[in-house]
N, C-alpha and C positions, 0 to 999 in steps of 0.2 A: 290746184294750178291748172290753167288751161294750156294745153299743148298745141304745138304747130302740127299741121298735117304732115304725114310721112308717106313716102312711096311704099307701096306694098305690091308684091308679086302675087297676083291672083291666079296666074296660069290660065287665064281665059275662062274661068269657071263661073261666069255670070255675075261678077261683082259689079256694083253700080259704078258708072263713070263719074268722076269728080265733077262738081259744078265748075263753071268757067273761072271763078275767083281762086278756087283751090287748085285747079289745073295750072293756072298762071303762076301761082306761088310755088308749086312743086317744080315747075319747069325751071325756075330761077333760084331755087332754094340753096344749092351749093354755091352759086355765085354770091348770094346775099350773105351766107355764112362767111365766105372768104373776105368779103368787104368788111364785115363787122370784126372779124378776127384780126385782120391787118391793122385796123384802126385801134383795137383794144389790147391785142396781145394776150387775150384770155378767151379760151374756148367756152368756159362757163358763162362769161358775160356776153359772148357772141350769141350763144343759144338763147339767153334772156332777151337780147335785142331782136332775134328772129321771132320770138313769141310776141313781143310788143308790135313788131312789124305786121305779123299776121292779124292781130286783133284790129289794127287800124285798117289794114287792107280789106278785111272782111266787111267793113262798113262803107267801103267806097262804091259809088255808083259807076260800074264798069263802062257804061255808055259815055261817060265824060272823059275817059282815059284814052289818050291818043297812043301812047307808047307804054305798055304795061311794064316792061323791063326797067325803063328809066324811072317810072313812077315808084316801083318797088325799091330800086336803089336809093331814090330820094328819101323814102320813109326810113329805110335802114340807116342811111347816113345820119339823118337827124336824130334818130334814137341812139346811135352809137356816139354821136357828139355829146349828147346829154350824159350818157353813161361814162364817157371818157373824162369828163370834168369831175364826176363823182369818184372815179378811180384815182384821179390825181390826189384828191384829199386822203383817200385810203392808203395810198402808197407812202404818204408822208410819215405814217406811223408804223410802216412795215419794218419788221426786224431783219436787219441785214440787207444785202443786195436783192432787188426785185428782178426776176427773170421772167420772160414770157412763158406761158403755159405750153409745154411741148405737145405736139400732135403726132401720132403714128400715122404715116401717110404711105400710099402705095408707091412702089418704085417708079411708076411711070410719071409721077409728078416731076421728077428730076428731068424728064425729057422736055418739059416746058421750062426752059432755062430762066426766062424772066419771072415766071410764077414762083419757081423754086427759090430764086434769089430774093424775091420780095417777102417770102415767109420765113427765111432763114433767121436763126437766133441773132446773128450779127446785124442783119438789116432791121429786124424788129427793135433791137436796142437803139439803133440810130434813130428810128422813127419816134422812139420815146423822148428824144430831145427836142422834138418839134412841138409847137403850140397846137392845141386841138384842131383848130380850123386849118392850120398849115398841114397837119397830118392828113386830114380828110382830103384836102385838095391834092396833095402829092399822091396819095393812094389812088384816088379816082382818075387822075390824069396820067400818071406815069405807069401805073400797073394795069388799070382797066381801060385806059385810052378813051375816057369820056370827053366829050366836047366841053368847051368852057361855058357854053350856055346851060348845058345840063348840070354841070357842077355848080354853077351860080344858083340855080334853083334849089339844089340840095343843101347848100350852106348859107342860103339867104344873103348872098352878096351880088354885086353887079359883075357881069362878065369881065369888065376892065379890072376890077379889084381882084377877081380870081386869077387873072393873068399875072398880076403883080405878086400875089401870094404864091402862085406856082413857081415863078422865077426865084423868089426868095427861098422857098422850101427846097427847090432843086439844088441851089447853090449850097445850102446848109448840109444837105444829105451828101452831095459830092465831096465835101470837105471831110466827111467823117466815115463814109462807107468804105468797104474793102476796095483795094486798088483795082481789082478785076474780078469778074465772075469765075470762080474756080470750077472746073469740070468735076462731076461726081466721082470719076475714077481717081482723080488726084486726092480728093478727100478720103476716099476709101483706102487708098494705099497708105496714107498717113495714119489713118485709124488702125489699119492692120498692124503697122509697125508699133504703134502705141500699145495696142492690145498685147502683142507678143512681149513687149518690154515689161508691162505690168504683170502678166501671167508668169513670166520667168524670173521676175525680181531683178532684171538687168538694169541697174541704175544708169550705166553709161549709154545703153541703147535709148533709154528714156530721155537723157540729156540730148542725144543726137536728133531726136524727132521733134523736140521742143525748140521753138525760136528763142533766141537769147532774151527777148523782151516779152515773152508769152505772159498772158494775163489769165488767171483763174478766178472765175466768179462762182459763188455757191449760193443757192437759194434753199434754205430750210424753213423759211417762214416763221421762225421761232418755235417750230414744232419738232424739227429734226436738226441734229447738229450739222452745222455748215460754217464755212468761213464767213465772218461778219464784215470783212472788207476785202477788196481785191488783193490777190497775191500776185506779185509781179516778179518775173525773172525765172529762167529755166532751173537754176539751182534750187530756189525756194519751192517752186511748184513740184519739181521732181521728188524732192525729199519729203514734201508733205504727202504726196500721193503714195509714194513707196512706203512711208511709215504708217499711214492710215490704213491702207489696204492689206499690208503684210500681216497685220494682227489677226485678220479673219480670212486669210487667203484660202484656207481649206473649205470655207463656206461660200466663197465668192465666185461668181460666174459673170463673164462679160460676153454679151451676144450682140452681133451687128443688127442694125435695124435702119429703116428710113424714117427720119423724124424731121418734120417741117420741110420735106422735099429734099433732104440731104442725108448722106450716110451718117450714122451716129452709133452710139453704144448704149445698150440697156444693161445696167448693173443689177444683179440679183444677189441678195445675201440670204443664205439658207433657203433658197427657192423663192423668196419674196422680193417683189420689185422694190428696189432701194433707191436707185438714182438713174436719171436719164442724162447722158453725157453727150452734148453736142459740141462741135468744134468749128473754129475758123482756121482756114489753111491759106498760107501765102508762100509761094515758091517752094512747095513741097514740105513745109514745116508748119507745125501747129502754133498759131499766134494767139488763139483764144480758146479757152475751155469753159464751157457753161454747164455746171452741174446742178440740175434741178432735183431736190430731195423732198420738198414740201409735198406731203401726201395729197393735199387738196388740189395740187396741180398735175397729178399723175393719172387722173381718172380717164383721160382720153388716150391712154396708152394700152388699153385693152382691146381696142378695135380701130380699124383704119378710118380716118376721116377723109372724105372726098372734098378736094378743093377744086375751084373752077374760076375761070375769068373770061 
């Protein structure tokens, strides 16, 4: 498999400078990955899209390119759209709920509130409800602030059509997204209370931190045991978590981490990565729990992924 160019620290020891095409690709690589990931919800597929983008970019005559960043985003968007349609067919046969692939991110991602919100589990699940072109237009316009003319070239639509699609997508997302952007400290406080409740087996404390209509989604991909349908309600969710984790409590550890730009918990069982638990918080209580257990989706939890916009 042909890989994409990667940045390398040579410490000034005489390494050859990259050619202009490689230099441009490397300069925008983190941005391109973020575009692809927000469109696909899958880091593995986003990496594949970057590889395809590089192969196409390497064959472009740079003298004909007016704006290299825009051109690269256009290639990435088109490749991601093609991949998104394939993913849609794949998800139809997926065992149980499908959740986005979690990314271990640096704490400073949370400082870019708009970026952190756009890659959160809750927002990525909302984006899943959009049609492929709507998703591309929404991401490029609302997250990356591209102009309608640029987006039109990326999705092969007229600027007027893109404006209509953007309006429709914005209304769709507004009706389904969390009511407000929650500060990281509020999410961290809720997670701390949740972690203490689980570690002490305090069922009442667990009830107190869960919203009455909390929803638990689990993604085992048919490989690991997970709930096959959403579990709704504080009583059901608390008893399920307390019962499931109490059986191996002496082998269980919960550690805070930053996942998709927000505070989350990494669950290890007997020292091995078992679950990534992301949450949605409203008014200080947990309204959504997203438990990713599918091993194929946990490969990006061993190193931080750099996101950019």
